[in-house]
N, CA and C atoms as a LAMMPS dump frame, in Angstrom:
ITEM: TIMESTEP
0
ITEM: NUMBER OF ATOMS
606
ITEM: BOX BOUNDS ff ff ff
-5.0000000000000000e+02 5.0000000000000000e+02
-5.0000000000000000e+02 5.0000000000000000e+02
-5.0000000000000000e+02 5.0000000000000000e+02
ITEM: ATOMS id mol type element x y z
1 1 1 N 25.013 -194.492 -237.889
2 1 2 C 25.964 -194.16 -238.955
3 1 3 C 26.127 -195.422 -239.906
4 2 1 N 26.133 -196.472 -239.392
5 2 2 C 26.166 -197.889 -240.321
6 2 3 C 25.04 -197.725 -241.202
7 3 1 N 23.78 -197.445 -240.735
8 3 2 C 22.671 -197.388 -241.612
9 3 3 C 22.699 -196.404 -242.712
10 4 1 N 23.364 -195.26 -242.365
11 4 2 C 23.437 -194.308 -243.261
12 4 3 C 24.416 -194.702 -244.481
13 5 1 N 25.454 -195.312 -244.116
14 5 2 C 26.461 -195.736 -245.072
15 5 3 C 25.85 -196.809 -245.736
16 6 1 N 25.045 -197.753 -245.286
17 6 2 C 24.454 -198.835 -246.064
18 6 3 C 23.481 -198.195 -247.014
19 7 1 N 22.681 -197.233 -246.576
20 7 2 C 21.947 -196.523 -247.489
21 7 3 C 22.642 -195.983 -248.753
22 8 1 N 23.624 -195.339 -248.387
23 8 2 C 24.558 -194.531 -249.54
24 8 3 C 24.966 -195.691 -250.468
25 9 1 N 25.46 -196.745 -249.828
26 9 2 C 25.948 -197.912 -250.702
27 9 3 C 24.927 -198.401 -251.665
28 10 1 N 23.838 -198.613 -251.044
29 10 2 C 22.65 -199.285 -251.778
30 10 3 C 22.189 -198.206 -252.902
31 11 1 N 22.227 -196.907 -252.769
32 11 2 C 21.887 -196.002 -253.61
33 11 3 C 22.824 -196.089 -254.772
34 12 1 N 24.171 -196.069 -254.367
35 12 2 C 25.3 -196.114 -255.425
36 12 3 C 25.079 -197.256 -256.355
37 13 1 N 24.932 -198.57 -255.781
38 13 2 C 24.862 -199.573 -256.601
39 13 3 C 23.506 -199.629 -257.387
40 14 1 N 22.416 -198.959 -256.978
41 14 2 C 21.333 -199.01 -257.651
42 14 3 C 21.44 -198.011 -259.01
43 15 1 N 22.186 -196.915 -258.584
44 15 2 C 22.553 -195.986 -259.835
45 15 3 C 23.253 -196.701 -260.721
46 16 1 N 24.363 -197.321 -260.303
47 16 2 C 25.396 -198.026 -261.193
48 16 3 C 24.544 -199.063 -262.041
49 17 1 N 23.59 -199.821 -261.565
50 17 2 C 22.965 -200.831 -262.211
51 17 3 C 22.038 -200.074 -263.329
52 18 1 N 21.346 -198.918 -262.98
53 18 2 C 20.354 -198.253 -263.728
54 18 3 C 21.231 -197.772 -264.937
55 19 1 N 22.401 -197.2 -264.795
56 19 2 C 23.12 -196.576 -265.767
57 19 3 C 23.553 -197.691 -266.84
58 20 1 N 23.723 -199.077 -266.393
59 20 2 C 23.883 -200.095 -267.507
60 20 3 C 22.918 -200.822 -267.919
61 21 1 N 21.559 -200.481 -267.55
62 21 2 C 20.578 -201.096 -267.945
63 21 3 C 20.401 -201.323 -269.353
64 22 1 N 20.264 -202.449 -269.904
65 22 2 C 20.152 -202.594 -271.462
66 22 3 C 18.871 -201.805 -272.054
67 23 1 N 19.188 -201.226 -273.272
68 23 2 C 17.965 -200.543 -273.862
69 23 3 C 18.023 -199.087 -273.486
70 24 1 N 18.963 -198.449 -272.678
71 24 2 C 18.902 -197.198 -272.277
72 24 3 C 19.785 -196.385 -273.15
73 25 1 N 20.608 -197.154 -274.147
74 25 2 C 21.604 -196.337 -274.934
75 25 3 C 20.803 -195.847 -276.232
76 26 1 N 21.255 -194.775 -276.533
77 26 2 C 20.787 -194.085 -277.821
78 26 3 C 21.942 -193.253 -278.426
79 27 1 N 21.676 -192.743 -279.675
80 27 2 C 22.559 -192.017 -280.241
81 27 3 C 23.144 -190.807 -279.455
82 28 1 N 24.302 -190.584 -279.448
83 28 2 C 24.776 -189.382 -278.69
84 28 3 C 25.243 -189.843 -277.183
85 29 1 N 24.701 -191.117 -276.928
86 29 2 C 25.102 -191.552 -275.463
87 29 3 C 26.664 -191.855 -275.4
88 30 1 N 27.293 -191.818 -274.348
89 30 2 C 28.537 -192.166 -274.146
90 30 3 C 28.659 -193.817 -274.374
91 31 1 N 29.486 -194.285 -275.12
92 31 2 C 29.615 -195.679 -275.388
93 31 3 C 30.255 -196.425 -274.118
94 32 1 N 29.684 -197.251 -273.604
95 32 2 C 30.254 -197.975 -272.506
96 32 3 C 31.527 -198.514 -272.703
97 33 1 N 32.423 -198.362 -271.817
98 33 2 C 33.822 -198.984 -271.992
99 33 3 C 33.694 -200.393 -271.739
100 34 1 N 34.744 -201.146 -272.102
101 34 2 C 34.876 -202.641 -272.063
102 34 3 C 36.116 -203.15 -272.441
103 35 1 N 36.501 -204.158 -271.904
104 35 2 C 37.748 -204.977 -272.184
105 35 3 C 37.421 -206.452 -272.528
106 36 1 N 37.803 -206.671 -273.715
107 36 2 C 37.51 -208.218 -274.229
108 36 3 C 38.783 -208.756 -274.697
109 37 1 N 39.027 -209.986 -274.745
110 37 2 C 40.179 -210.779 -275.347
111 37 3 C 39.786 -210.989 -276.745
112 38 1 N 40.776 -210.662 -277.69
113 38 2 C 40.675 -210.947 -279.133
114 38 3 C 41.122 -212.16 -279.568
115 39 1 N 40.805 -212.583 -280.753
116 39 2 C 41.246 -213.922 -281.512
117 39 3 C 42.76 -214.133 -281.437
118 40 1 N 43.393 -212.991 -281.215
119 40 2 C 44.952 -212.974 -281.059
120 40 3 C 45.377 -213.164 -279.806
121 41 1 N 44.556 -213.165 -278.718
122 41 2 C 45.145 -213.271 -277.456
123 41 3 C 45.268 -212.002 -276.755
124 42 1 N 45.171 -210.992 -277.472
125 42 2 C 45.435 -209.571 -276.792
126 42 3 C 44.18 -209.015 -276.24
127 43 1 N 44.192 -208.154 -275.153
128 43 2 C 43.168 -207.586 -274.766
129 43 3 C 42.745 -206.231 -275.552
130 44 1 N 41.418 -205.985 -275.723
131 44 2 C 41.174 -204.906 -276.499
132 44 3 C 40.08 -204.067 -275.592
133 45 1 N 40.552 -202.821 -275.198
134 45 2 C 39.834 -202.054 -274.511
135 45 3 C 39.356 -200.881 -275.279
136 46 1 N 38.091 -200.616 -275.205
137 46 2 C 37.409 -199.627 -276.148
138 46 3 C 38.02 -198.106 -275.967
139 47 1 N 38.341 -197.8 -274.731
140 47 2 C 38.895 -196.413 -274.408
141 47 3 C 40.24 -196.384 -274.998
142 48 1 N 40.91 -197.488 -275.418
143 48 2 C 42.187 -197.275 -276.045
144 48 3 C 42.28 -196.703 -277.428
145 49 1 N 40.896 -196.835 -277.978
146 49 2 C 40.953 -196.121 -279.294
147 49 3 C 40.225 -194.917 -279.348
148 50 1 N 40.589 -194.079 -278.342
149 50 2 C 39.956 -192.688 -278.171
150 50 3 C 40.535 -191.863 -279.356
151 51 1 N 39.815 -190.913 -279.807
152 51 2 C 40.12 -190.259 -281.177
153 51 3 C 40.102 -191.062 -282.276
154 52 1 N 39.557 -192.15 -282.238
155 52 2 C 39.31 -192.929 -283.541
156 52 3 C 37.734 -193.343 -283.712
157 53 1 N 37.318 -193.551 -284.909
158 53 2 C 35.921 -193.993 -285.137
159 53 3 C 36.029 -195.676 -284.944
160 54 1 N 35.169 -196.086 -284.227
161 54 2 C 35.073 -197.574 -283.923
162 54 3 C 33.7 -198.134 -284.395
163 55 1 N 33.681 -199.312 -285.088
164 55 2 C 32.501 -200.047 -285.572
165 55 3 C 32.39 -201.261 -284.707
166 56 1 N 31.347 -201.655 -283.994
167 56 2 C 30.961 -202.723 -283.356
168 56 3 C 30.202 -203.583 -284.152
169 57 1 N 30.444 -204.892 -284.402
170 57 2 C 29.644 -205.739 -285.196
171 57 3 C 29.248 -206.963 -284.427
172 58 1 N 28.144 -207.272 -284.067
173 58 2 C 27.755 -208.422 -283.375
174 58 3 C 27.796 -209.536 -284.178
175 59 1 N 28.526 -210.644 -284.117
176 59 2 C 28.922 -211.517 -285.06
177 59 3 C 28.397 -213.021 -284.499
178 60 1 N 27.914 -213.764 -285.613
179 60 2 C 27.709 -215.222 -285.403
180 60 3 C 27.849 -215.931 -286.738
181 61 1 N 28.949 -216.663 -286.803
182 61 2 C 29.316 -217.389 -288.262
183 61 3 C 28.238 -218.256 -288.897
184 62 1 N 27.345 -218.807 -287.896
185 62 2 C 26.28 -219.655 -288.268
186 62 3 C 25.023 -219.002 -288.75
187 63 1 N 25.034 -217.78 -288.478
188 63 2 C 23.595 -217.044 -288.789
189 63 3 C 23.525 -216.703 -290.288
190 64 1 N 22.393 -217.124 -290.832
191 64 2 C 22.268 -216.79 -292.138
192 64 3 C 22.236 -215.207 -292.537
193 65 1 N 21.762 -214.603 -291.625
194 65 2 C 21.688 -213.164 -291.98
195 65 3 C 23.081 -212.551 -291.902
196 66 1 N 23.903 -213.228 -291.182
197 66 2 C 25.467 -212.856 -291.139
198 66 3 C 26.029 -213.397 -292.441
199 67 1 N 25.644 -214.487 -292.701
200 67 2 C 26.417 -215.11 -293.897
201 67 3 C 25.982 -214.57 -295.294
202 68 1 N 24.914 -213.713 -295.277
203 68 2 C 24.458 -213.056 -296.308
204 68 3 C 25.403 -211.93 -296.805
205 69 1 N 26.06 -211.464 -295.66
206 69 2 C 26.908 -210.307 -295.962
207 69 3 C 28.582 -210.794 -296.273
208 70 1 N 28.744 -211.994 -295.606
209 70 2 C 30.093 -212.603 -295.739
210 70 3 C 30.195 -213.443 -296.909
211 71 1 N 29.269 -214.251 -297.189
212 71 2 C 29.412 -215.069 -298.4
213 71 3 C 29.437 -214.359 -299.763
214 72 1 N 28.769 -213.187 -299.759
215 72 2 C 28.759 -212.182 -300.777
216 72 3 C 30.124 -211.312 -300.823
217 73 1 N 30.948 -211.309 -299.708
218 73 2 C 32.001 -210.542 -299.451
219 73 3 C 31.78 -209.114 -299.302
220 74 1 N 30.461 -208.693 -298.905
221 74 2 C 30.111 -207.42 -298.999
222 74 3 C 30.714 -206.785 -297.557
223 75 1 N 30.607 -207.608 -296.571
224 75 2 C 31.086 -207.261 -295.217
225 75 3 C 32.697 -207.091 -295.077
226 76 1 N 33.309 -208.044 -295.809
227 76 2 C 34.773 -207.907 -295.805
228 76 3 C 35.269 -206.66 -296.635
229 77 1 N 34.554 -206.42 -297.635
230 77 2 C 34.869 -205.114 -298.407
231 77 3 C 34.705 -203.894 -297.676
232 78 1 N 33.643 -203.795 -296.908
233 78 2 C 33.283 -202.638 -296.151
234 78 3 C 34.376 -202.615 -295.05
235 79 1 N 34.704 -203.638 -294.209
236 79 2 C 35.693 -203.66 -293.32
237 79 3 C 37.09 -203.323 -293.787
238 80 1 N 37.474 -203.782 -294.978
239 80 2 C 38.913 -203.331 -295.475
240 80 3 C 38.829 -201.813 -295.826
241 81 1 N 37.681 -201.392 -296.458
242 81 2 C 37.67 -199.956 -296.856
243 81 3 C 37.851 -199.163 -295.675
244 82 1 N 37.038 -199.317 -294.655
245 82 2 C 37.008 -198.606 -293.497
246 82 3 C 38.284 -198.822 -292.513
247 83 1 N 38.766 -199.871 -292.299
248 83 2 C 39.983 -199.998 -291.614
249 83 3 C 41.267 -199.349 -292.269
250 84 1 N 41.071 -199.387 -293.705
251 84 2 C 42.165 -198.638 -294.45
252 84 3 C 42.179 -197.174 -294.302
253 85 1 N 40.988 -196.61 -293.774
254 85 2 C 40.813 -195.11 -293.422
255 85 3 C 41.172 -195.021 -291.998
256 86 1 N 41.594 -195.954 -291.325
257 86 2 C 41.851 -195.739 -289.814
258 86 3 C 40.667 -196.19 -288.993
259 87 1 N 39.647 -196.575 -289.29
260 87 2 C 38.574 -197.03 -288.531
261 87 3 C 38.8 -198.382 -287.824
262 88 1 N 38.526 -198.494 -286.646
263 88 2 C 38.715 -199.693 -285.894
264 88 3 C 37.403 -200.543 -285.859
265 89 1 N 37.65 -201.757 -286.387
266 89 2 C 36.509 -202.615 -286.468
267 89 3 C 36.401 -203.917 -285.703
268 90 1 N 35.55 -203.948 -284.641
269 90 2 C 35.641 -205.007 -283.719
270 90 3 C 34.317 -205.901 -283.94
271 91 1 N 34.518 -207.086 -284.419
272 91 2 C 33.565 -208.144 -284.382
273 91 3 C 33.28 -209.046 -283.1
274 92 1 N 32.199 -208.756 -282.516
275 92 2 C 31.951 -209.424 -281.14
276 92 3 C 31.049 -210.553 -281.185
277 93 1 N 31.549 -211.614 -280.627
278 93 2 C 30.803 -212.871 -280.427
279 93 3 C 30.404 -212.881 -278.995
280 94 1 N 28.998 -212.831 -278.887
281 94 2 C 28.377 -212.966 -277.466
282 94 3 C 27.705 -214.296 -277.162
283 95 1 N 27.965 -215.154 -278.196
284 95 2 C 27.384 -216.545 -277.894
285 95 3 C 27.902 -217.449 -276.878
286 96 1 N 27.076 -217.822 -276.022
287 96 2 C 27.615 -218.638 -274.741
288 96 3 C 28.342 -219.936 -275.163
289 97 1 N 29.292 -220.339 -274.391
290 97 2 C 29.81 -221.6 -274.717
291 97 3 C 28.88 -222.803 -275.053
292 98 1 N 29.104 -223.462 -276.113
293 98 2 C 28.241 -224.533 -276.513
294 98 3 C 27 -224.087 -277.346
295 99 1 N 26.847 -222.689 -277.47
296 99 2 C 25.582 -222.267 -278.299
297 99 3 C 26.128 -221.874 -279.682
298 100 1 N 25.086 -221.877 -280.589
299 100 2 C 25.326 -221.454 -281.952
300 100 3 C 26.281 -220.143 -282.008
301 101 1 N 27.403 -220.358 -282.802
302 101 2 C 28.27 -219.192 -283.179
303 101 3 C 29.394 -219.265 -282.219
304 102 1 N 29.506 -219.823 -281.077
305 102 2 C 30.519 -219.888 -280.181
306 102 3 C 31.791 -220.379 -280.83
307 103 1 N 32.963 -219.671 -280.347
308 103 2 C 34.357 -219.992 -281.076
309 103 3 C 35.359 -219.926 -280.138
310 104 1 N 36.283 -220.595 -280.263
311 104 2 C 37.46 -220.47 -279.408
312 104 3 C 38.599 -219.623 -280.122
313 105 1 N 39.689 -219.29 -279.588
314 105 2 C 40.678 -218.296 -280.366
315 105 3 C 41.168 -218.875 -281.718
316 106 1 N 41.507 -220.204 -281.638
317 106 2 C 42.016 -220.754 -282.676
318 106 3 C 41.169 -220.919 -284.005
319 107 1 N 39.864 -221.302 -283.68
320 107 2 C 38.792 -221.38 -284.74
321 107 3 C 38.503 -219.773 -285.227
322 108 1 N 38.467 -218.984 -284.446
323 108 2 C 38.301 -217.501 -284.776
324 108 3 C 39.241 -216.94 -285.677
325 109 1 N 40.619 -217.36 -285.316
326 109 2 C 41.837 -216.888 -286.136
327 109 3 C 41.703 -217.532 -287.414
328 110 1 N 41.315 -218.842 -287.559
329 110 2 C 41.278 -219.471 -288.761
330 110 3 C 40.177 -218.849 -289.735
331 111 1 N 39.029 -218.57 -289.034
332 111 2 C 37.983 -217.907 -289.733
333 111 3 C 38.233 -216.68 -290.428
334 112 1 N 39.014 -215.952 -289.555
335 112 2 C 39.491 -214.426 -289.96
336 112 3 C 40.372 -214.707 -291.368
337 113 1 N 41.03 -215.727 -291.507
338 113 2 C 41.81 -216.046 -292.648
339 113 3 C 40.922 -216.601 -293.76
340 114 1 N 40.193 -217.746 -293.471
341 114 2 C 39.445 -218.439 -294.451
342 114 3 C 38.442 -217.478 -294.996
343 115 1 N 37.782 -216.585 -294.256
344 115 2 C 36.691 -215.795 -294.802
345 115 3 C 37.222 -214.364 -295.447
346 116 1 N 38.584 -214.157 -295.232
347 116 2 C 39.144 -212.923 -295.537
348 116 3 C 38.719 -211.786 -295.017
349 117 1 N 38.476 -212.014 -293.673
350 117 2 C 37.702 -210.667 -292.891
351 117 3 C 38.816 -209.504 -292.669
352 118 1 N 38.224 -208.487 -292.691
353 118 2 C 39.035 -207.181 -292.703
354 118 3 C 38.845 -206.529 -291.36
355 119 1 N 38.213 -207.141 -290.48
356 119 2 C 37.984 -206.657 -289.016
357 119 3 C 39.447 -206.516 -288.36
358 120 1 N 39.349 -205.525 -287.422
359 120 2 C 40.624 -205.402 -286.636
360 120 3 C 40.794 -206.459 -285.712
361 121 1 N 39.629 -207.156 -285.253
362 121 2 C 39.74 -208.315 -284.385
363 121 3 C 38.537 -208.977 -284.122
364 122 1 N 38.309 -210.121 -283.827
365 122 2 C 37.259 -210.828 -283.387
366 122 3 C 37.309 -210.787 -281.87
367 123 1 N 36.277 -210.423 -281.149
368 123 2 C 36.433 -210.393 -279.596
369 123 3 C 35.293 -211.43 -279.057
370 124 1 N 35.749 -211.824 -277.813
371 124 2 C 34.979 -212.916 -277.259
372 124 3 C 34.306 -212.317 -275.874
373 125 1 N 32.849 -212.339 -276.003
374 125 2 C 32.041 -211.793 -274.935
375 125 3 C 31.182 -213.061 -274.476
376 126 1 N 32.034 -213.999 -273.931
377 126 2 C 31.259 -215.326 -273.575
378 126 3 C 30.294 -215.23 -272.583
379 127 1 N 30.331 -214.359 -271.544
380 127 2 C 29.418 -214.223 -270.581
381 127 3 C 28.309 -213.235 -270.81
382 128 1 N 28.307 -212.69 -272.157
383 128 2 C 27.339 -211.777 -272.622
384 128 3 C 27.134 -210.394 -271.881
385 129 1 N 28.07 -210.037 -271.124
386 129 2 C 27.943 -208.732 -270.273
387 129 3 C 27.957 -207.585 -271.139
388 130 1 N 28.868 -207.507 -272.163
389 130 2 C 29.01 -206.476 -273.218
390 130 3 C 27.938 -206.279 -274.027
391 131 1 N 27.536 -207.507 -274.62
392 131 2 C 26.312 -207.369 -275.42
393 131 3 C 24.993 -206.942 -274.633
394 132 1 N 24.717 -207.413 -273.554
395 132 2 C 23.687 -206.987 -272.746
396 132 3 C 23.646 -205.397 -272.438
397 133 1 N 25.005 -204.99 -272.135
398 133 2 C 25.114 -203.553 -271.806
399 133 3 C 24.744 -202.71 -273.024
400 134 1 N 25.141 -203.078 -273.942
401 134 2 C 24.827 -202.408 -275.294
402 134 3 C 23.435 -202.691 -275.94
403 135 1 N 22.713 -203.625 -275.264
404 135 2 C 21.409 -204.082 -275.794
405 135 3 C 21.472 -204.623 -277.17
406 136 1 N 22.567 -205.5 -277.561
407 136 2 C 22.607 -206.015 -278.628
408 136 3 C 21.766 -207.235 -278.726
409 137 1 N 20.857 -207.204 -279.783
410 137 2 C 19.765 -208.097 -279.996
411 137 3 C 19.918 -209.093 -280.949
412 138 1 N 20.514 -208.879 -282.091
413 138 2 C 20.729 -209.694 -283.154
414 138 3 C 22.169 -209.676 -283.809
415 139 1 N 22.202 -210.691 -284.753
416 139 2 C 23.505 -210.834 -285.625
417 139 3 C 22.962 -210.779 -286.852
418 140 1 N 23.463 -209.53 -287.678
419 140 2 C 24.377 -208.599 -287.066
420 140 3 C 23.586 -207.514 -286.346
421 141 1 N 24.031 -206.989 -285.472
422 141 2 C 23.784 -205.636 -284.789
423 141 3 C 24.772 -204.773 -284.728
424 142 1 N 24.668 -203.563 -285.329
425 142 2 C 25.832 -202.674 -285.615
426 142 3 C 25.873 -201.434 -284.848
427 143 1 N 27.066 -201.007 -284.45
428 143 2 C 27.295 -199.721 -283.666
429 143 3 C 28.346 -199.029 -284.185
430 144 1 N 28.193 -197.805 -284.377
431 144 2 C 29.302 -196.834 -284.983
432 144 3 C 29.409 -195.756 -283.682
433 145 1 N 30.921 -195.788 -283.393
434 145 2 C 31.203 -194.854 -282.216
435 145 3 C 32.132 -193.764 -282.747
436 146 1 N 31.692 -192.444 -282.426
437 146 2 C 32.581 -191.504 -282.992
438 146 3 C 33.74 -191.146 -282.239
439 147 1 N 34.706 -190.208 -282.647
440 147 2 C 36.002 -190.029 -282.131
441 147 3 C 35.815 -189.458 -280.576
442 148 1 N 34.65 -188.913 -280.375
443 148 2 C 34.3 -188.384 -278.882
444 148 3 C 33.788 -189.483 -278.04
445 149 1 N 33.839 -190.76 -278.578
446 149 2 C 33.42 -191.861 -277.661
447 149 3 C 31.872 -191.838 -277.518
448 150 1 N 31.121 -191.258 -278.428
449 150 2 C 29.712 -191.233 -278.383
450 150 3 C 29.198 -192.238 -279.565
451 151 1 N 28.089 -192.707 -279.19
452 151 2 C 27.309 -193.642 -280.09
453 151 3 C 26.742 -192.738 -281.168
454 152 1 N 27.131 -193.045 -282.479
455 152 2 C 26.729 -192.126 -283.552
456 152 3 C 25.621 -192.91 -284.485
457 153 1 N 25.85 -194.236 -284.451
458 153 2 C 24.802 -194.959 -285.133
459 153 3 C 24.565 -196.448 -284.376
460 154 1 N 23.343 -196.785 -284.37
461 154 2 C 22.998 -197.99 -283.905
462 154 3 C 21.867 -198.748 -284.351
463 155 1 N 22.016 -199.927 -284.701
464 155 2 C 20.775 -200.63 -285.389
465 155 3 C 21.41 -201.693 -286.485
466 156 1 N 20.424 -201.717 -287.48
467 156 2 C 20.591 -202.719 -288.635
468 156 3 C 21.755 -202.239 -289.677
469 157 1 N 22.265 -203.286 -290.24
470 157 2 C 23.288 -202.873 -291.12
471 157 3 C 22.698 -202.168 -292.42
472 158 1 N 21.565 -202.669 -292.889
473 158 2 C 20.871 -202.095 -294.018
474 158 3 C 19.413 -202.082 -293.937
475 159 1 N 18.678 -201.624 -294.919
476 159 2 C 17.279 -201.513 -294.832
477 159 3 C 16.457 -202.861 -295.583
478 160 1 N 17.042 -203.843 -295.615
479 160 2 C 16.645 -205.01 -296.211
480 160 3 C 16.622 -206.068 -295.269
481 161 1 N 15.682 -206.324 -294.357
482 161 2 C 15.686 -207.371 -293.319
483 161 3 C 15.302 -208.779 -293.954
484 162 1 N 16.369 -209.227 -294.696
485 162 2 C 16.425 -210.576 -295.295
486 162 3 C 17.533 -211.337 -295.326
487 163 1 N 17.645 -212.647 -295.318
488 163 2 C 18.669 -213.253 -295.357
489 163 3 C 19.297 -213.645 -296.817
490 164 1 N 18.579 -213.207 -297.749
491 164 2 C 18.841 -213.374 -299.253
492 164 3 C 19.812 -212.255 -299.789
493 165 1 N 20.949 -212.919 -300.358
494 165 2 C 21.911 -212.158 -301.061
495 165 3 C 21.287 -211.175 -302.121
496 166 1 N 20.223 -211.628 -302.682
497 166 2 C 19.545 -210.766 -303.709
498 166 3 C 19.07 -209.388 -303.341
499 167 1 N 18.789 -209.195 -301.997
500 167 2 C 18.272 -208.083 -301.358
501 167 3 C 19.384 -206.917 -301.42
502 168 1 N 20.669 -207.462 -301.376
503 168 2 C 21.844 -206.465 -301.394
504 168 3 C 21.865 -205.371 -302.463
505 169 1 N 21.328 -205.641 -303.662
506 169 2 C 21.249 -204.835 -304.74
507 169 3 C 20.248 -203.678 -304.42
508 170 1 N 20.749 -202.458 -304.487
509 170 2 C 19.898 -201.462 -304.202
510 170 3 C 19.546 -201.127 -302.754
511 171 1 N 20.109 -201.841 -301.802
512 171 2 C 19.916 -201.704 -300.359
513 171 3 C 20.494 -200.351 -299.903
514 172 1 N 20.077 -199.569 -298.818
515 172 2 C 20.866 -198.687 -298.18
516 172 3 C 21.503 -199.358 -297.036
517 173 1 N 22.985 -199.156 -297.089
518 173 2 C 23.783 -199.631 -295.992
519 173 3 C 23.797 -198.554 -294.895
520 174 1 N 23.133 -198.781 -293.77
521 174 2 C 23.07 -197.752 -292.759
522 174 3 C 24.599 -197.421 -292.229
523 175 1 N 25.384 -198.521 -292.144
524 175 2 C 26.529 -198.271 -291.573
525 175 3 C 27.627 -197.415 -292.523
526 176 1 N 27.462 -197.724 -293.741
527 176 2 C 28.261 -197.067 -294.705
528 176 3 C 27.799 -195.504 -294.74
529 177 1 N 26.521 -195.324 -294.811
530 177 2 C 25.967 -193.867 -294.782
531 177 3 C 26.272 -193.265 -293.579
532 178 1 N 26.433 -193.878 -292.389
533 178 2 C 26.789 -193.162 -291.129
534 178 3 C 28.24 -192.737 -291.193
535 179 1 N 29.1 -193.655 -291.662
536 179 2 C 30.503 -193.391 -291.687
537 179 3 C 30.945 -192.373 -292.776
538 180 1 N 30.139 -192.263 -293.849
539 180 2 C 30.34 -191.316 -294.852
540 180 3 C 29.904 -190.01 -294.421
541 181 1 N 28.849 -189.948 -293.562
542 181 2 C 28.291 -188.503 -293.013
543 181 3 C 29.395 -188.181 -291.906
544 182 1 N 29.975 -188.92 -291.14
545 182 2 C 30.825 -188.63 -290.256
546 182 3 C 32.145 -188.011 -290.746
547 183 1 N 32.599 -188.657 -291.874
548 183 2 C 33.846 -188.26 -292.682
549 183 3 C 33.696 -186.903 -293.138
550 184 1 N 32.318 -186.591 -293.653
551 184 2 C 32.2 -185.28 -294.315
552 184 3 C 31.792 -184.297 -293.244
553 185 1 N 31.513 -184.6 -291.978
554 185 2 C 31.203 -183.77 -290.944
555 185 3 C 29.631 -183.404 -291.08
556 186 1 N 28.981 -184.377 -291.666
557 186 2 C 27.37 -183.965 -291.721
558 186 3 C 26.547 -184.856 -290.702
559 187 1 N 25.422 -184.443 -290.525
560 187 2 C 24.528 -185.171 -289.652
561 187 3 C 24.011 -186.488 -290.288
562 188 1 N 24.023 -187.535 -289.456
563 188 2 C 23.58 -188.873 -289.846
564 188 3 C 22.019 -188.822 -289.954
565 189 1 N 21.438 -189.024 -291.154
566 189 2 C 19.907 -189.086 -291.29
567 189 3 C 19.389 -190.139 -290.568
568 190 1 N 19.99 -191.395 -290.49
569 190 2 C 19.267 -192.426 -289.83
570 190 3 C 20.228 -192.865 -288.72
571 191 1 N 20.17 -192.345 -287.481
572 191 2 C 21.203 -192.618 -286.329
573 191 3 C 20.771 -193.905 -285.631
574 192 1 N 19.445 -194.265 -285.662
575 192 2 C 19.008 -195.399 -285.005
576 192 3 C 17.949 -196.007 -285.815
577 193 1 N 18.169 -197.462 -285.954
578 193 2 C 17.289 -198.254 -286.793
579 193 3 C 16.975 -199.395 -286.028
580 194 1 N 16.042 -200.342 -286.396
581 194 2 C 15.624 -201.578 -285.768
582 194 3 C 16.509 -202.61 -286.408
583 195 1 N 17.302 -203.286 -285.529
584 195 2 C 18.203 -204.327 -286.026
585 195 3 C 17.316 -205.539 -286.408
586 196 1 N 18.027 -206.458 -287.369
587 196 2 C 17.39 -207.54 -287.692
588 196 3 C 18.439 -208.586 -287.849
589 197 1 N 17.963 -209.906 -287.852
590 197 2 C 19.025 -210.901 -288
591 197 3 C 18.516 -212.124 -287.01
592 198 1 N 19.534 -212.998 -286.568
593 198 2 C 19.272 -214.153 -285.602
594 198 3 C 19.561 -213.489 -284.233
595 199 1 N 18.645 -213.857 -283.408
596 199 2 C 18.837 -213.499 -282.011
597 199 3 C 20.256 -213.948 -281.46
598 200 1 N 20.843 -212.917 -280.558
599 200 2 C 22.176 -213.194 -280.004
600 200 3 C 21.964 -214.42 -278.845
601 201 1 N 22.834 -215.389 -279.069
602 201 2 C 22.696 -216.603 -278.371
603 201 3 C 23.359 -216.528 -277.012
604 202 1 N 22.808 -215.664 -276.242
605 202 2 C 23.365 -215.492 -274.693
606 202 3 C 23.27 -216.759 -273.966
């Protein structure tokens, strides 16, 4: 009997581990739930935003690819436009303590103000569990979750894999395109793309 229970337990944990294996997520997959602390000290649980569109942005303030969008104010403009429509925008830091891009709550709150960010919150994923569950590889790495809790888009923010602001002109912003298609009830043309940027500093 004990052997049977041990076998059932082993199978359960093996199945659970497989379900969370990085890289298995794809468009239309259920977005894995998580709870992370925000820059304001509040807990943010993904499932609390049921029936809302959510954008996840993997963030590293020191990454030149991230700075491309923030120094040009492109990211802030998109954040403010979308949160103004009721979209929840969560910037996630998965940098481990002491590594590039790691911030504490006070520094993140100051950054929100100094950079004029329009994100709903900056969240701290210090142990990297959420980033690894989602398979986040770069900063930025973008995910759009629809009102049904499914991944609608995952990948790069645009089609110009460069850290130069000059490449913003004429670029196709995949996140903007996905959000516009969802708003119109249309099919997203590019639901999955290859992300680019700095590696996440797990």
